Every structure is written in structure tokens, then in C-alpha cells.
C-alpha positions as CSV (number, residue, x, y, z in Angstrom):
1,X,107.6,69.6,131.2
2,X,110.4,68.5,129.0
3,X,110.0,70.5,125.8
4,X,112.0,70.3,122.6
5,X,112.1,73.7,120.8
6,X,112.9,73.4,117.0
7,X,113.8,76.2,114.6
8,X,116.2,76.3,111.7
9,X,118.2,79.1,113.3
10,X,119.1,79.3,117.0
11,X,120.6,82.8,117.0
12,X,119.0,86.3,116.8
13,X,118.3,86.9,113.1
14,X,114.8,88.1,112.4
15,X,111.4,88.2,114.2
16,X,110.8,84.5,114.2
17,X,114.2,83.8,115.8
18,X,113.6,86.5,118.4
19,X,110.3,84.9,119.4
20,X,111.9,81.4,119.3
21,X,114.7,82.5,121.7
22,X,112.3,84.4,123.9
23,X,110.1,81.3,124.3
24,X,113.1,79.2,125.3
25,X,114.1,81.8,127.9
26,X,110.5,82.1,129.2
27,X,110.1,78.4,129.6
28,X,113.4,77.9,131.4
29,X,112.7,80.8,133.8
30,X,109.5,79.1,134.7
31,X,111.0,75.7,135.5
32,X,110.6,73.8,132.3
33,X,113.4,71.7,130.9
34,X,114.1,72.8,127.3
35,X,116.3,71.3,124.6
36,X,117.0,72.9,121.3
37,X,117.2,71.4,117.7
38,X,118.5,73.6,114.9
39,X,121.3,74.1,112.4
40,X,124.8,74.7,113.7
41,X,126.3,78.0,113.1
42,X,129.5,79.7,114.2
43,X,128.0,82.8,115.7
44,X,128.2,84.6,119.1
45,X,125.2,84.0,121.2
46,X,124.3,80.8,119.4
47,X,122.9,78.0,121.6
48,X,124.3,74.7,120.5
49,X,124.7,71.1,121.5
50,X,127.0,70.0,118.6
51,X,125.9,66.4,119.0
52,X,122.5,67.1,117.7
53,X,122.8,70.2,115.6
54,X,122.4,69.9,111.8
55,X,125.1,71.2,109.5
56,X,124.6,74.7,108.2
57,X,123.2,75.4,104.7
58,X,122.2,78.6,103.1
59,X,120.8,80.0,99.8
60,X,122.7,83.3,99.4
61,X,126.2,84.0,98.2
62,X,127.0,86.1,101.3
63,X,126.1,83.5,103.9
64,X,127.1,80.1,102.5
65,X,129.5,78.3,100.3
66,X,128.6,76.8,96.9
67,X,128.6,73.3,98.5
68,X,126.2,74.5,101.3
69,X,123.9,76.0,98.7
70,X,123.8,72.7,96.7
71,X,123.1,70.7,99.8
72,X,120.5,73.3,100.7
73,X,118.6,72.6,97.5
74,X,118.3,68.9,98.6
75,X,117.1,70.0,102.0
76,X,114.1,71.7,100.5
77,X,112.7,68.1,100.1
78,X,114.6,65.9,102.6
79,X,117.5,65.6,105.0
80,X,118.9,62.3,106.1
81,X,121.2,64.1,108.5
82,X,118.4,66.0,110.2
83,X,116.3,62.9,110.5
84,X,119.2,60.9,112.0
85,X,120.1,63.6,114.5
86,X,116.4,64.1,115.5
87,X,116.2,60.4,116.3
88,X,119.3,60.6,118.5
89,X,118.0,63.6,120.4
90,X,114.6,62.0,121.0
91,X,116.3,58.9,122.2
92,X,118.6,60.7,124.6
93,X,116.3,63.4,125.9
94,X,112.7,61.9,125.6
95,X,110.8,65.2,125.5
96,X,107.1,65.3,126.6
97,X,106.2,67.6,123.6
98,X,107.9,69.1,120.5
99,X,107.3,72.8,119.6
100,X,108.2,73.5,116.0
101,X,108.8,77.0,114.6
102,X,110.4,77.4,111.1
103,X,111.7,74.1,109.8
104,X,111.1,74.8,106.1
105,X,114.0,74.5,103.6
106,X,117.0,74.1,105.9
107,X,115.7,71.3,108.2
108,X,112.9,69.9,106.0
109,X,109.9,67.8,107.1
110,X,112.1,64.7,107.3
111,X,112.3,65.4,111.1
112,X,108.6,64.9,111.6
113,X,108.4,61.1,111.2
114,X,110.7,60.2,114.1
115,X,108.8,62.5,116.4
116,X,105.5,61.0,115.4
117,X,106.9,57.4,115.6
118,X,108.0,58.1,119.2
119,X,104.4,59.1,120.1
120,X,105.3,62.6,121.0
121,X,102.7,65.4,120.3
122,X,103.7,68.2,118.0
123,X,102.6,71.8,118.1
124,X,103.8,74.3,115.5
125,X,104.0,78.1,115.7
126,X,103.2,79.6,112.3
127,X,105.6,82.5,111.5
128,X,105.0,82.9,107.8
129,X,103.1,81.4,104.8
130,X,105.4,78.5,103.9
131,X,102.9,76.1,105.3
132,X,100.3,77.0,102.7
133,X,102.1,78.8,99.9
134,X,105.2,78.5,97.7
135,X,106.0,82.0,98.9
136,X,106.8,82.6,102.6
137,X,105.7,86.2,102.4
138,X,102.1,85.8,101.2
139,X,99.2,83.4,100.5
140,X,97.7,83.8,97.1
141,X,94.0,82.8,96.9
142,X,94.2,82.8,93.1
143,X,97.0,80.1,93.4
144,X,95.6,78.1,96.3
145,X,96.6,74.5,95.9
146,X,97.3,74.9,92.2
147,X,100.9,75.7,93.0
148,X,102.0,75.8,89.4
149,X,100.3,79.2,89.0
150,X,103.0,80.6,91.2
151,X,105.4,80.1,88.3
152,X,103.7,83.0,86.6
153,X,104.0,85.4,89.6
154,X,106.5,88.2,89.1
155,X,108.6,87.4,92.1
156,X,112.1,85.8,92.5
157,X,113.9,84.2,89.6
158,X,112.2,81.5,87.6
159,X,114.5,78.8,88.9
160,X,113.7,79.7,92.5
161,X,110.0,79.8,91.8
162,X,110.2,76.3,90.2
163,X,112.0,74.9,93.2
164,X,109.4,76.4,95.6
165,X,106.5,75.0,93.5
166,X,108.1,71.5,93.4
167,X,108.6,71.6,97.2
168,X,105.0,72.4,97.8
169,X,103.8,69.6,95.5
170,X,106.2,67.2,97.4
171,X,104.9,68.3,100.8
172,X,101.3,68.1,99.6
173,X,101.8,64.6,98.1
174,X,103.5,63.2,101.2
175,X,101.1,65.0,103.5
176,X,103.8,65.7,106.1
177,X,102.1,68.6,108.0
178,X,98.6,67.3,107.6
179,X,99.5,63.9,109.1
180,X,102.0,64.9,111.8
181,X,101.1,68.4,113.3
182,X,98.6,68.2,116.1
183,X,98.0,71.9,116.7
184,X,99.0,75.1,114.8
185,X,99.7,78.1,117.0
186,X,99.1,81.4,115.2
187,X,100.0,84.8,116.5
188,X,96.9,86.6,115.2
189,X,93.3,86.2,114.0
190,X,94.5,87.4,110.6
191,X,96.7,84.4,110.2
192,X,94.0,82.0,111.5
193,X,91.6,83.2,108.9
194,X,94.3,82.8,106.1
195,X,95.0,79.3,107.2
196,X,91.4,78.4,107.3
197,X,91.0,79.9,103.8
198,X,93.8,77.6,102.7
199,X,92.0,74.6,104.0
200,X,93.3,74.0,107.5
201,X,90.6,73.0,110.0
202,X,89.6,75.6,112.6
203,X,89.8,72.9,115.3
204,X,93.6,72.6,114.6
205,X,94.3,76.3,115.0
206,X,94.8,78.2,118.3
207,X,95.6,81.9,118.5
208,X,98.3,82.9,121.0
209,X,99.8,86.3,120.3
210,X,103.5,86.8,120.6
211,X,104.6,88.4,123.9
212,X,106.8,91.1,125.3
213,X,109.8,89.1,126.6
214,X,111.3,91.6,129.1
215,X,110.2,95.0,130.1
216,X,112.7,97.8,129.6
217,X,113.4,100.3,132.3
218,X,110.5,102.5,133.5
219,X,109.3,104.8,130.8
220,X,108.7,108.5,131.6
221,X,105.0,109.4,131.9
222,X,105.6,112.6,129.9
223,X,103.7,112.8,126.6
224,X,105.8,111.9,123.6
225,X,105.8,114.9,121.2
226,X,108.3,113.7,118.6
227,X,111.1,115.8,120.3
228,X,113.8,113.1,119.9
229,X,116.1,113.1,116.9
230,X,115.2,110.2,114.8
231,X,112.8,107.4,113.7
232,X,113.9,103.8,113.9
233,X,113.4,100.8,111.8
234,X,114.8,97.4,112.9
235,X,114.7,94.1,110.9
236,X,115.4,92.9,107.4
237,X,116.7,95.7,105.2
238,X,115.1,94.9,101.9
239,X,112.7,96.1,99.3
240,X,110.2,93.4,100.3
241,X,110.0,95.0,103.8
242,X,109.4,98.5,102.2
243,X,112.7,100.0,103.3
244,X,113.0,101.9,100.0
245,X,109.6,103.5,100.8
246,X,110.8,104.6,104.2
247,X,114.0,106.1,102.7
248,X,111.9,108.1,100.2
249,X,109.6,109.4,102.9
250,X,112.3,110.5,105.3
251,X,114.3,112.2,102.6
252,X,111.2,114.3,101.7
253,X,110.5,115.1,105.4
254,X,114.2,115.8,106.0
255,X,114.0,113.9,109.3
256,X,116.7,111.4,110.4
257,X,115.9,107.7,110.0
258,X,118.1,104.9,111.5
259,X,118.0,101.5,109.8
260,X,119.2,98.6,112.0
261,X,119.5,95.1,110.5
262,X,121.1,93.1,107.8
263,X,120.6,93.9,104.1
264,X,118.9,91.0,102.2
265,X,118.1,90.1,98.6
266,X,120.9,92.4,97.3
267,X,119.4,95.5,98.7
268,X,121.8,98.5,99.0
269,X,121.1,101.5,101.2
270,X,121.7,104.6,99.2
271,X,123.9,107.5,100.5
272,X,121.6,110.0,102.2
273,X,122.0,112.9,104.6
274,X,118.9,111.7,106.5
275,X,119.4,107.9,106.5
276,X,121.9,106.1,108.7
277,X,122.5,102.4,108.2
278,X,123.9,100.7,111.3
279,X,123.8,97.1,110.2
280,X,123.1,94.2,112.5
281,X,122.7,95.3,116.2
282,X,122.8,93.3,119.4
283,X,119.7,93.1,121.6
284,X,121.3,95.6,124.0
285,X,122.1,98.0,121.2
286,X,118.6,97.8,119.9
287,X,117.2,98.6,123.3
288,X,119.3,101.7,123.5
289,X,118.2,102.8,120.0
290,X,114.5,102.2,120.9
291,X,114.8,104.1,124.1
292,X,116.2,107.1,122.3
293,X,114.0,107.0,119.2
294,X,111.0,109.3,118.7
295,X,109.0,106.5,117.1
296,X,109.3,103.1,115.4
297,X,108.5,102.8,111.7
298,X,107.8,100.1,109.1
299,X,107.4,100.4,105.3
300,X,106.2,96.8,104.8
301,X,103.0,96.2,102.8
302,X,103.4,92.4,103.2
303,X,100.5,90.6,104.9
304,X,102.5,90.5,108.2
305,X,101.6,87.5,110.4
306,X,102.0,89.6,113.6
307,X,104.5,92.4,113.7
308,X,107.0,92.0,116.5
309,X,108.5,95.5,115.6
310,X,105.1,97.1,116.5
311,X,105.0,95.1,119.7
312,X,108.5,96.1,120.7
313,X,107.6,99.7,120.0
314,X,104.8,99.4,122.5
315,X,107.0,97.8,125.1
316,X,109.3,100.9,125.0
317,X,106.4,103.3,125.0
318,X,107.0,104.4,121.5
319,X,104.3,105.1,118.8
320,X,104.5,102.9,115.7
321,X,103.8,104.1,112.2
322,X,103.3,101.7,109.3
323,X,100.8,100.5,106.7
324,X,97.4,99.0,107.3
325,X,98.3,95.4,106.4
326,X,98.2,92.0,107.9
327,X,98.0,91.7,111.6
328,X,99.3,95.2,112.4
329,X,95.7,96.3,113.0
330,X,95.5,93.8,115.9
331,X,98.3,95.7,117.7
332,X,98.0,99.3,116.6
333,X,95.0,101.6,117.3
334,X,95.1,104.9,115.5
335,X,95.7,107.8,117.8
336,X,96.4,105.6,120.8
337,X,99.8,103.8,120.1
338,X,100.5,105.0,116.6
339,X,99.0,105.2,113.1
340,X,98.5,102.9,110.2
341,X,98.3,104.3,106.7
342,X,96.6,103.0,103.6
343,X,99.2,104.5,101.2
344,X,102.6,106.2,101.2
345,X,101.2,109.7,101.1
346,X,99.1,109.1,104.2
347,X,102.1,107.6,106.1
348,X,104.2,110.6,105.2
349,X,101.5,112.9,106.5
350,X,101.2,111.0,109.8
351,X,104.9,111.2,110.3
352,X,105.1,114.9,109.5
353,X,102.3,115.7,111.9
354,X,104.0,113.7,114.6
355,X,107.4,115.3,114.3
356,X,105.7,118.7,114.1
357,X,103.9,118.0,117.4
358,X,100.5,118.0,115.9
359,X,99.7,114.6,117.3
360,X,100.9,113.3,120.7
361,X,101.0,110.0,122.6
362,X,101.4,109.1,126.2
363,X,104.5,106.9,126.5
364,X,103.3,105.3,129.8
365,X,99.9,104.6,128.3
366,X,101.4,102.9,125.3
367,X,103.6,100.7,127.4
368,X,100.8,99.8,129.8
369,X,98.5,98.8,126.9
370,X,101.3,96.6,125.4
371,X,102.0,94.9,128.7
372,X,98.3,94.3,129.6
373,X,97.6,92.8,126.2
374,X,100.9,91.0,125.3
375,X,102.5,90.2,128.6
376,X,104.5,87.0,128.9
377,X,102.5,85.5,131.7
378,X,99.4,85.2,129.5
379,X,101.5,83.6,126.7
380,X,103.1,81.1,129.1
381,X,99.7,80.1,130.5
382,X,98.2,79.5,127.1
383,X,101.2,77.6,125.8
384,X,101.2,75.4,129.0
385,X,97.5,74.7,128.6
386,X,97.9,73.6,125.0
387,X,100.9,71.5,125.8
388,X,99.2,69.6,128.7
389,X,96.1,69.1,126.5
390,X,98.2,67.4,123.8
391,X,100.2,65.4,126.2
392,X,97.0,64.1,128.0
393,X,95.5,63.2,124.6
394,X,98.5,61.1,123.8
């Protein structure tokens, strides 16, 4: 097949981008012809075809200029540039199907019309809650489609909340996603249920869990007893992701914690004897950190749509410790490949017991379970089936 993969970022940034890049690699390794549509960005490892890439915009002082931020506000609603370049790409490459990921804000739904007009089916992987909520991090049943109620939420500055609410009303009024998306691919049953609660038809939703892209070197079959020197967290370094909670816990436990990722939303990692902040790491660096870690941890209490960090922990035979939230419960089984806590005190106790050797895990069993459940072959088969079904219907 000729597949067009679309995401606002085409470099390794967060979980959505990791999955996006892994899907591209998986499809190409299995004989499919893949083209990419995204924003342009001067970054190592960025896949680009400058002829079609949309100019970069951002919303933070540390990643964009004032002009880029102003243009970015307009892109919340529409982008003539993105629409024009999408038309050019479709004309030159003529894909059989388009696979969208995150297009919100930086690319805008302006790209959907040309795809639909060309008679090309569209499937969309849902990575967050932007589709059904003004807030990407959560869906609020008390808000629902009465988006103005989000203005009274205690999150973000009022100006940002207002823009997000206006964007949702614009999308709702125009019916972009309702009219143009053929199938929504969700990574968990949890997300499927949330989308249905928000009014999306069950017949438009298919569950295909994310996958383990590549297996690391063979894991020792010895039982993991917490004998390594540190716990590892990788991803967005922010209060929203509960990093402040992890820091508190590990300072109390006096156990080393390594944080790997970029600070976001003005979060500052405090000086601590037990916390090491490494900043953004390459994929290879992260693999080394995971191989050497005792366990992988998360402090997020957000309704996580999947939890790639938990999946990666399993692929390296490492137990995962986090909170009982979102889709984590579809990946983690207490006592088998980690523990999920209902509150901070419980999470601290689980970690203390682990590092004191009171609970043990088999690294080889954790890795086998992850591979059996979330292997790339199963993901590829399901994605190909959905793609062929949509192409045949067209």
C-alpha cells in the first residue's frame, strides 16, 4: 500500500511521536510505501521532504519566536499553507490511505478537506483527548459539549482556556472530524469507552494497542530484586505528569531517581541528592538507561490513553510502578509486571518494598508477557486489515 502518515511533529518528542515514527518504520520494513506530512523543524533525526512540510509554529517561549506563536494562534482554526501543501502532496504521491495522528493546533483540520475531496479514506489514531475536549489531557463529563464550562476549570491561563474553547466550538460547528474521519483507532478499551461517552459511534472505533517496536537484547532470566542503583522516569518533565510527586517519594525513600526528558510548562527540577535530571535523551541513550534501571516509574494521575512508558518497561523486562489511572490497568497486573497504586502513600510503599527485596519479578516473564500481548506483528496485521477494509469500501 501507499500510506500517508500525518503528525504535527516528525521527530522523537513524546509518546505520540515515538509511536508515529515506530509505525512508519514498521510499515516500511514490511514493504509498504510511506510518505510523511508534518511541520518542518531543524532537528537531528527529523524526517523531511521540504517541498511538503508546513512551516514550524509553537506556543512556548522556549521553542518558538513571537511571530511563530502568533501564526500558531491562527493555526488553531485554519492553515492555508497546510491545506495547500497537503493538496500538492496528494497530487504528487496519490496515497491509497491517509493515517492521521495528532494534527490539532499546529496543522489544523484544514488538511482534511483535500483528502476527502480526493476520495482517499482517512483513519485516525487517537493519542489524547483533543478530539472531544478543550483539554488534551482529559475529558470532562460535566463539560461535555458545553465547552464554555471549561472556562471555569482551574487549569491554564484564562486566555488559553478561551482559545481552546473557541477552537472546539469552531470544530463542532464545521463538523470536520465527524464528516471526514472514517475510522478512529484507539490504543485501549479505556479510550474507546471515553469516546463513546462523548458521543462517537462505537462502529467508528477500533481498538489496536500500541506495540513494542524493537526488542532489546536478551534479558537475563534472573529474578529482578531491585538490586540496581536507580529508578527511571522518561517523558515530559512536568507537574501534569506527576514528576513533583516522584521527586517527593524518592527523597523520602532516599533512593536515586533519574529523570530523562524535556521540562515543560515552566517546571523546574529542584536540587536534590537523590534526583538526577538528564534532559532529553536519544533513543539509544534511553535504551541504556532502561537496561540498567531497577524499575520504571510514573507519577501521572492523568487519564492516560495508553502508557507507552509502561509498555517500554515491559519490553526491557523491568517492573513498572505508577498510579491506577487511565489505560495503565490494561498493561500492568499487580505482582506480575509491576504495581499500580491508588494514592501517593501506597506508591511509596510499593517502591520501598521493591527496593528492599520484599517483592520480586521475573525479568524474562515480564518481557515475554509484553511481547506476546503487544508485539509488532499483531499491530501490523490489524492496521493492514483496517486499511484494506477502508480502501475496498471506497
